[in-house]
N, C-alpha and C positions, 0 to 999 in steps of 0.2 A: 625291283621287287624286294620284298622283305626276306628275312632268313627262313621263314616257314610259311606254309599255306595257311596256318592259324593266324598269321598276321593280316590275311586278307579280309576286309570288312565284308565282302560278298560271301565269303565262306562262313563268316561268323553269323551273318543274318541267315544263311541258309540252314544252319544248324538251329537257330532260333525257330525258323519256320518249321523245321522237322519236328522239334519239341511241341510246338503248338498244335501241329497235326496229330501227334500222339494224344496229347490232352483232348483235343477235339473228338478223335475217333474212339476214345475210352467210353464215350457215352452212346456210340452207335449200337443199334440192336445186335444181340448175339448171333443172329442170323447173318449178319454181315461180316462176321469175323474172318471168313475166307474170301470175302468179296471185296466190297468197297474199302472196308478198314484196311485190309492187307494191301491193296492197291495204293491207296493214298499214303500209307506208311512207307511202302517200298519206293515209290516214286519220289517222296520227300527226302528220304535219306539218300537217294541216288544224285540229287541235285549236289549236296555237299561233297559226297563222295567223288563225283566227276570233277568238281572244282579242285579238290585235292589231288586227285590222280593226275590231272592235266598239269598242275603246277609242278609235279614231280617227273614230268617227262623231259626228255632231252632237248626237244626243239619247240620254237614258237608255233610251228604248224600243228604239232601234237597237242600243245597246250590249247590252241583254238579249236581243235577237233573235240577235246574233252569239254570245253566251255560250250560248244554247240550241243554235246549230249546232256550237259546240265540244264540247258535252256529248254530242250525237248522235254526232259523230265519235269521241269518247272511247268511247262504248258499241260502236261498230264495232270500235275496237281491242280492247276487252275480249272480244268475241265472236270475233274472229280469233285471239286468243291461246288461247282455249279450244280452237278447231279445230287450231290448230298444235300444241298439247300432245297432243291426241287422235291427231294423225298422227305424233307423235314428232319433230317438227322443232325444231332448236335445242336448245341446252343448258338444263337445268332451271334453273341459276343465272341465265342470261341472261333466261329467260322470266319467273322470279320478280322480278327487278328491274323488267323492264318492267310487269309486272302490279301491283307494289307503287307504282310512279310514277303508272300509270293510275288506281288507286284513290284516290291522294292528290289528283291533279288532280280526279277526280270529286268528291270531298267539298268541295274548295275552289270548284269551280264552283257547286255547289249552294248553298254558304253565301254566295257573292257575290250570286247570283241572288235568294235569299231576302231578304238585306239590302237590295238595290237595289229590290225590289218594295214595300218599306214605305213 
């Protein structure tokens, strides 16, 4: 592994995803401030945060545990993006970018987890 969690491409993409989520949700209705906007933002931040926290842990088992938490939060993001689309919240372009980054992060997490479990 690199010298820092910041060297991990999956962490970098997760941060990009979170930034895309913030931009997307900035156009959500004010009534969603404490609802879907807050949920999406918190879940997206949790993805990158769990990758970083797992990287900082002492054992491979702990690292895998936190990658699993990141994967779960990313699944939350994907679900909430489906709901936001169904409700017509945010621009299609912004939502597609967030979805694309989320899918990329998902594939990377699965690959890292599979490789680490060998």
